[in-house]
DSSP file (Angstrom, degrees, kcal/mol; ACC not computed):
  #  RESIDUE AA STRUCTURE BP1 BP2  ACC     N-H-->O    O-->H-N    N-H-->O    O-->H-N    TCO  KAPPA ALPHA  PHI   PSI    X-CA   Y-CA   Z-CA
    1    1 A X     >        0   0    0      0, 0.0     4,-2.3     0, 0.0     5,-0.2   0.000 360.0 360.0 360.0 -38.4    0.0    0.0    0.0
    2    2 A X  H  >  +     0   0    0      1,-0.2     4,-2.4    56,-0.2     5,-0.2   0.811 360.0  56.7 -67.7 -27.4    2.8    2.4    0.8
    3    3 A X  H  > S+     0   0    0      2,-0.2     4,-2.4     1,-0.2    -1,-0.2   0.928 108.8  46.3 -64.0 -44.1    4.2    1.9   -2.7
    4    4 A X  H  > S+     0   0    0      2,-0.2     4,-2.4     1,-0.2    -2,-0.2   0.877 112.3  50.4 -67.0 -37.5    0.9    3.0   -4.2
    5    5 A X  H  X S+     0   0    0     -4,-2.3     4,-2.6     2,-0.2    -1,-0.2   0.932 111.8  47.5 -64.6 -45.1    0.7    6.0   -1.8
    6    6 A X  H  X S+     0   0    0     -4,-2.4     4,-2.4     2,-0.2    33,-0.3   0.884 111.7  51.0 -63.8 -37.9    4.2    7.0   -2.8
    7    7 A X  H  X S+     0   0    0     -4,-2.4     4,-2.3     2,-0.2    -1,-0.2   0.917 110.9  48.2 -64.7 -43.0    3.4    6.6   -6.5
    8    8 A X  H  X S+     0   0    0     -4,-2.4     4,-2.7     2,-0.2    -2,-0.2   0.911 111.8  49.3 -62.4 -42.7    0.3    8.8   -6.0
    9    9 A X  H  X S+     0   0    0     -4,-2.6     4,-2.7     1,-0.2     5,-0.2   0.891 110.5  51.2 -64.0 -39.0    2.3   11.4   -4.2
   10   10 A X  H  X S+     0   0    0     -4,-2.4     4,-1.9    25,-0.3    -2,-0.2   0.909 112.4  45.9 -64.3 -41.5    4.9   11.4   -7.0
   11   11 A X  H  X S+     0   0    0     -4,-2.3     4,-2.4     2,-0.2    -2,-0.2   0.934 114.7  47.1 -67.0 -45.9    2.3   11.8   -9.6
   12   12 A X  H  X S+     0   0    0     -4,-2.7     4,-2.5     1,-0.2    -2,-0.2   0.926 114.3  46.4 -62.1 -45.7    0.5   14.6   -7.8
   13   13 A X  H  X S+     0   0    0     -4,-2.7     4,-2.4     2,-0.2    19,-0.3   0.846 111.9  51.8 -69.1 -32.0    3.7   16.5   -7.0
   14   14 A X  H  X S+     0   0    0     -4,-1.9     4,-2.1    -5,-0.2    -1,-0.2   0.920 111.1  46.9 -68.2 -43.2    4.9   16.1  -10.6
   15   15 A X  H  X S+     0   0    0     -4,-2.4     4,-2.9     2,-0.2     5,-0.2   0.919 113.9  48.4 -63.6 -43.2    1.6   17.5  -11.9
   16   16 A X  H  X S+     0   0    0     -4,-2.5     4,-2.6     1,-0.2    -2,-0.2   0.912 110.0  51.9 -62.5 -42.1    1.8   20.4   -9.4
   17   17 A X  H  < S+     0   0    0     -4,-2.4    -1,-0.2    11,-0.2    -2,-0.2   0.878 113.7  44.9 -62.1 -36.9    5.4   21.1  -10.3
   18   18 A X  H >< S+     0   0    0     -4,-2.1     3,-1.0     1,-0.2    -2,-0.2   0.929 116.5  43.7 -71.8 -45.3    4.4   21.3  -14.0
   19   19 A X  H 3< S+     0   0    0     -4,-2.9     3,-0.3     1,-0.2    -2,-0.2   0.835 121.8  38.5 -71.0 -31.7    1.3   23.4  -13.5
   20   20 A X  T >< S+     0   0    0     -4,-2.6     3,-1.7    -5,-0.2    -1,-0.2  -0.039  75.3 124.8-107.9  29.9    2.9   25.8  -11.0
   21   21 A X  T <   +     0   0    0     -3,-1.0    -1,-0.2     1,-0.3    -2,-0.1   0.699  64.8  66.8 -66.3 -17.9    6.3   26.0  -12.7
   22   22 A X  T 3  S+     0   0    0     -3,-0.3     2,-1.2     1,-0.2    -1,-0.3   0.698  87.5  72.2 -75.7 -16.4    6.1   29.8  -12.9
   23   23 A X    X   +     0   0    0     -3,-1.7     3,-1.4     1,-0.2     4,-0.4  -0.656  61.7 167.5 -94.9  77.8    6.3   30.0   -9.1
   24   24 A X  G >   +     0   0    0     -2,-1.2     3,-0.7     1,-0.3    -1,-0.2   0.691  62.4  73.5 -68.8 -19.5    9.9   29.0   -8.9
   25   25 A X  G 3  S+     0   0    0      1,-0.2    -1,-0.3    -3,-0.2    62,-0.1   0.743  90.8  58.9 -68.1 -21.8   10.2   30.0   -5.2
   26   26 A X  G <  S-     0   0    0     -3,-1.4    -1,-0.2    -6,-0.2    -2,-0.2   0.762  88.4-152.7 -78.4 -24.2    8.2   26.9   -4.2
   27   27 A X    X>  +     0   0    0     -3,-0.7     3,-1.2    -4,-0.4     4,-0.8   0.919  26.8 168.3  51.4  50.7   10.8   24.5   -5.8
   28   28 A X  H 3>  +     0   0    0     -5,-0.3     4,-2.2     1,-0.3   -11,-0.2   0.689  66.0  72.3 -67.8 -17.8    8.1   21.9   -6.3
   29   29 A X  H 3> S+     0   0    0      1,-0.2     4,-2.3     2,-0.2    -1,-0.3   0.837  93.8  55.0 -65.6 -30.4   10.5   20.0   -8.6
   30   30 A X  H <> S+     0   0    0     -3,-1.2     4,-2.4     2,-0.2    -1,-0.2   0.902 107.4  49.2 -66.7 -40.7   12.4   19.0   -5.4
   31   31 A X  H  X S+     0   0    0     -4,-0.8     4,-2.4     2,-0.2     5,-0.2   0.905 111.0  49.9 -64.4 -41.4    9.1   17.6   -3.9
   32   32 A X  H  X S+     0   0    0     -4,-2.2     4,-2.0   -19,-0.3    -2,-0.2   0.905 112.3  47.0 -64.5 -41.5    8.5   15.6   -7.1
   33   33 A X  H  X S+     0   0    0     -4,-2.3     4,-2.4     2,-0.2    -2,-0.2   0.893 111.0  53.0 -66.7 -39.3   12.0   14.2   -7.1
   34   34 A X  H  X S+     0   0    0     -4,-2.4     4,-2.0     1,-0.2    -2,-0.2   0.945 113.5  41.0 -62.0 -49.2   11.7   13.3   -3.4
   35   35 A X  H  X S+     0   0    0     -4,-2.4     4,-2.2     1,-0.2   -25,-0.3   0.822 112.7  55.9 -71.1 -29.3    8.5   11.4   -3.9
   36   36 A X  H  X S+     0   0    0     -4,-2.0     4,-2.1    -5,-0.2    -1,-0.2   0.903 108.5  47.6 -65.5 -40.4    9.8    9.8   -7.1
   37   37 A X  H  X S+     0   0    0     -4,-2.4     4,-2.4     2,-0.2    -2,-0.2   0.888 111.0  51.4 -66.7 -39.0   12.8    8.5   -5.1
   38   38 A X  H  X S+     0   0    0     -4,-2.0     4,-2.6     2,-0.2     5,-0.2   0.895 108.9  51.6 -63.8 -39.1   10.5    7.2   -2.4
   39   39 A X  H  X S+     0   0    0     -4,-2.2     4,-2.2   -33,-0.3    -2,-0.2   0.916 110.0  48.7 -62.8 -43.4    8.5    5.4   -5.1
   40   40 A X  H  X S+     0   0    0     -4,-2.1     4,-2.3     2,-0.2    -2,-0.2   0.914 111.3  50.4 -62.1 -43.0   11.6    3.8   -6.5
   41   41 A X  H  X S+     0   0    0     -4,-2.4     4,-1.9     1,-0.2    -2,-0.2   0.932 113.2  44.5 -61.2 -46.9   12.7    2.8   -3.0
   42   42 A X  H  X S+     0   0    0     -4,-2.6     4,-2.2     2,-0.2    -1,-0.2   0.826 110.7  55.6 -70.2 -30.1    9.3    1.2   -2.2
   43   43 A X  H  X S+     0   0    0     -4,-2.2     4,-2.2     2,-0.2    -1,-0.2   0.918 108.0  47.8 -65.3 -43.5    9.2   -0.5   -5.7
   44   44 A X  H  X S+     0   0    0     -4,-2.3     4,-2.4     1,-0.2    -2,-0.2   0.880 110.6  52.7 -63.8 -37.5   12.5   -2.1   -5.0
   45   45 A X  H  X S+     0   0    0     -4,-1.9     4,-2.2     2,-0.2    -2,-0.2   0.895 108.1  50.6 -63.7 -40.3   11.2   -3.2   -1.6
   46   46 A X  H  X S+     0   0    0     -4,-2.2     4,-2.4     2,-0.2    -2,-0.2   0.898 110.5  49.2 -64.6 -40.0    8.1   -4.7   -3.3
   47   47 A X  H  X S+     0   0    0     -4,-2.2     4,-2.4     2,-0.2    -2,-0.2   0.915 111.0  49.6 -65.2 -42.6   10.4   -6.6   -5.8
   48   48 A X  H  X S+     0   0    0     -4,-2.4     4,-1.5     2,-0.2    -2,-0.2   0.878 110.8  50.4 -64.1 -37.4   12.5   -7.9   -2.9
   49   49 A X  H  <>S+     0   0    0     -4,-2.2     5,-2.6     2,-0.2    -2,-0.2   0.918 111.3  47.9 -65.4 -43.1    9.4   -9.0   -1.1
   50   50 A X  H ><5S+     0   0    0     -4,-2.4     3,-1.2     1,-0.2    -2,-0.2   0.878 110.6  51.4 -65.7 -37.1    8.1  -10.9   -4.1
   51   51 A X  H 3<5S+     0   0    0     -4,-2.4    -1,-0.2     1,-0.3    -2,-0.2   0.801 106.4  55.9 -69.2 -27.8   11.5  -12.5   -4.6
   52   52 A X  T 3<5S-     0   0    0     -4,-1.5    -1,-0.3    -5,-0.2    -2,-0.2   0.397 125.5-100.7 -84.5   3.5   11.4  -13.6   -1.0
   53   53 A X  T < 5S+     0   0    0     -3,-1.2    -3,-0.2     1,-0.3    -2,-0.1   0.496  85.8 117.0  93.2   4.5    8.1  -15.4   -1.5
   54   54 A X  S   <S-     0   0    0     -5,-2.6    -1,-0.3    -6,-0.2     2,-0.1  -0.365  75.8 -73.6 -93.5 178.8    5.9  -12.8    0.0
   55   55 A X        -     0   0    0      1,-0.1    -1,-0.2    -2,-0.1    -3,-0.1  -0.419  34.5-129.9 -70.9 149.3    3.2  -10.7   -1.7
   56   56 A X  S    S+     0   0    0      1,-0.1     2,-0.4    -7,-0.1    -6,-0.2   0.931  96.6  36.0 -65.3 -45.4    4.3   -8.0   -4.1
   57   57 A X  S    S-     0   0    0     -8,-0.1     2,-0.4    -7,-0.0    -1,-0.1  -0.904  79.2-145.7-111.4 139.1    2.0   -5.4   -2.4
   58   58 A X        -     0   0    0     -2,-0.4   -56,-0.2     1,-0.1   -55,-0.1  -0.839  16.3-179.7-103.6 138.4    1.3   -5.4    1.3
   59   59 A X        +     0   0    0     -2,-0.4     2,-1.1   -58,-0.1     3,-0.1  -0.270  24.7 146.7-130.3  47.7   -2.0   -4.4    2.7
   60   60 A X     >  -     0   0    0      1,-0.2     4,-3.1     2,-0.1     5,-0.4  -0.751  40.6-151.3 -83.0 101.1   -1.5   -4.7    6.5
   61   61 A X  H  > S+     0   0    0     -2,-1.1     4,-1.8     1,-0.2     5,-0.2   0.841  81.5  40.0 -53.9 -54.8   -3.7   -1.9    7.5
   62   62 A X  H  > S+     0   0    0      1,-0.2     4,-1.4     2,-0.2    -1,-0.2   0.947 122.9  40.1 -65.3 -42.7   -2.3   -0.5   10.7
   63   63 A X  H  > S+     0   0    0      1,-0.2     4,-2.3     2,-0.2    -2,-0.2   0.938 115.5  49.2 -69.7 -46.6    1.3   -0.8    9.7
   64   64 A X  H  X S+     0   0    0     -4,-3.1     4,-2.4     1,-0.2    -1,-0.2   0.823 107.3  55.6 -66.4 -31.4    1.0    0.3    6.1
   65   65 A X  H  X S+     0   0    0     -4,-1.8     4,-2.4    -5,-0.4    -1,-0.2   0.920 109.9  46.4 -65.3 -42.4   -1.0    3.4    7.1
   66   66 A X  H  X S+     0   0    0     -4,-1.4     4,-2.5    -5,-0.2    -2,-0.2   0.907 112.7  49.0 -66.8 -41.3    1.8    4.5    9.4
   67   67 A X  H  X S+     0   0    0     -4,-2.3     4,-2.2     2,-0.2    -2,-0.2   0.911 112.7  48.8 -63.8 -41.6    4.5    3.9    6.8
   68   68 A X  H  X S+     0   0    0     -4,-2.4     4,-2.3     2,-0.2    -2,-0.2   0.902 111.5  49.4 -63.9 -41.3    2.4    5.8    4.2
   69   69 A X  H  X S+     0   0    0     -4,-2.4     4,-2.7     1,-0.2     5,-0.2   0.907 111.0  49.1 -65.5 -41.5    2.0    8.7    6.7
   70   70 A X  H  X S+     0   0    0     -4,-2.5     4,-2.8     2,-0.2     5,-0.3   0.874 109.6  52.6 -65.5 -36.5    5.7    8.8    7.5
   71   71 A X  H  X S+     0   0    0     -4,-2.2     4,-2.0     2,-0.2    -2,-0.2   0.932 112.0  45.9 -62.8 -45.4    6.5    8.8    3.8
   72   72 A X  H  X S+     0   0    0     -4,-2.3     4,-2.1     2,-0.2    -2,-0.2   0.946 117.5  42.2 -61.4 -50.2    4.2   11.7    3.2
   73   73 A X  H  X S+     0   0    0     -4,-2.7     4,-2.7     1,-0.2    -2,-0.2   0.885 113.2  51.5 -69.1 -39.2    5.5   13.7    6.2
   74   74 A X  H  X S+     0   0    0     -4,-2.8     4,-2.7    -5,-0.2    -1,-0.2   0.903 110.7  49.3 -64.9 -40.0    9.1   12.9    5.6
   75   75 A X  H  X S+     0   0    0     -4,-2.0     4,-2.4    -5,-0.3    -2,-0.2   0.920 113.3  46.0 -64.0 -43.3    8.9   14.1    2.0
   76   76 A X  H  X S+     0   0    0     -4,-2.1     4,-2.5     2,-0.2    -2,-0.2   0.894 113.5  49.6 -65.9 -39.6    7.1   17.3    3.0
   77   77 A X  H  X S+     0   0    0     -4,-2.7     4,-2.5     2,-0.2     5,-0.2   0.940 112.2  47.1 -64.1 -47.1    9.7   17.9    5.8
   78   78 A X  H  X S+     0   0    0     -4,-2.7     4,-2.5     1,-0.2     5,-0.2   0.919 113.6  48.4 -60.2 -44.8   12.6   17.3    3.5
   79   79 A X  H  X S+     0   0    0     -4,-2.4     4,-2.5    -5,-0.2    -1,-0.2   0.908 111.7  49.9 -62.5 -42.7   11.1   19.6    0.8
   80   80 A X  H  X S+     0   0    0     -4,-2.5     4,-2.2     2,-0.2    -2,-0.2   0.910 112.1  46.8 -63.3 -43.0   10.4   22.3    3.4
   81   81 A X  H  X S+     0   0    0     -4,-2.5     4,-2.5     2,-0.2    -2,-0.2   0.942 114.4  46.2 -65.1 -47.4   14.0   22.2    4.8
   82   82 A X  H  X S+     0   0    0     -4,-2.5     4,-2.6     1,-0.2    -2,-0.2   0.900 112.2  51.5 -63.4 -40.6   15.6   22.3    1.3
   83   83 A X  H  X S+     0   0    0     -4,-2.5     4,-2.3    -5,-0.2    -1,-0.2   0.908 111.2  47.7 -63.4 -41.9   13.3   25.1    0.2
   84   84 A X  H  X S+     0   0    0     -4,-2.2     4,-2.6     2,-0.2     5,-0.2   0.906 111.2  50.7 -65.0 -41.4   14.2   27.2    3.2
   85   85 A X  H  X S+     0   0    0     -4,-2.5     4,-2.2     2,-0.2    -2,-0.2   0.934 112.2  46.6 -62.1 -45.8   17.9   26.6    2.7
   86   86 A X  H  X S+     0   0    0     -4,-2.6     4,-2.4     1,-0.2     5,-0.2   0.901 111.8  52.5 -62.9 -40.4   17.7   27.6   -0.9
   87   87 A X  H  X S+     0   0    0     -4,-2.3     4,-2.3     1,-0.2    -2,-0.2   0.936 111.9  44.1 -60.9 -47.7   15.7   30.7    0.1
   88   88 A X  H  X S+     0   0    0     -4,-2.6     4,-2.0     2,-0.2    -1,-0.2   0.835 112.0  52.8 -70.8 -31.5   18.2   31.8    2.7
   89   89 A X  H  X S+     0   0    0     -4,-2.2     4,-2.0    -5,-0.2    -1,-0.2   0.928 112.2  45.5 -65.9 -44.0   21.1   31.2    0.4
   90   90 A X  H  X S+     0   0    0     -4,-2.4     4,-1.8     2,-0.2    -2,-0.2   0.875 112.4  51.3 -66.0 -37.6   19.5   33.3   -2.3
   91   91 A X  H  X S+     0   0    0     -4,-2.3     4,-1.1    -5,-0.2    -1,-0.2   0.882 110.2  49.3 -66.3 -38.1   18.7   36.0    0.2
   92   92 A X  H  < S+     0   0    0     -4,-2.0    -2,-0.2     1,-0.2    -1,-0.2   0.874 109.5  51.7 -68.4 -37.7   22.3   36.0    1.4
   93   93 A X  H  < S+     0   0    0     -4,-2.0    -2,-0.2     1,-0.2    -1,-0.2   0.857 108.8  51.3 -66.8 -34.7   23.6   36.3   -2.2
   94   94 A X  H  <        0   0    0     -4,-1.8    -1,-0.2     1,-0.2    -2,-0.2   0.763 360.0 360.0 -73.7 -24.7   21.3   39.3   -2.9
   95   95 A X     <        0   0    0     -4,-1.1    -1,-0.2    -3,-0.1    -2,-0.2   0.474 360.0 360.0 -78.3 360.0   22.5   41.1    0.2
């Protein structure tokens, strides 16, 4: 389930980055890359699970909801920190 959530987040953030590309201060491309990397990571995990004899996709409701939530929050946190760092670097260069 967390693979599907990460894939959905990657698609949504990519569409937002494309549609809002004129607002460069948001750096939505970083968010799209972050969720794309998370999707790749969870895809590799799904392949490893399938190779180990388990199901390709997991639907263990309590655990998968928490993993999906952490993926969402960690991606937003990483994007926020990187955006702030870029903002302050640009502000320092302008001064």
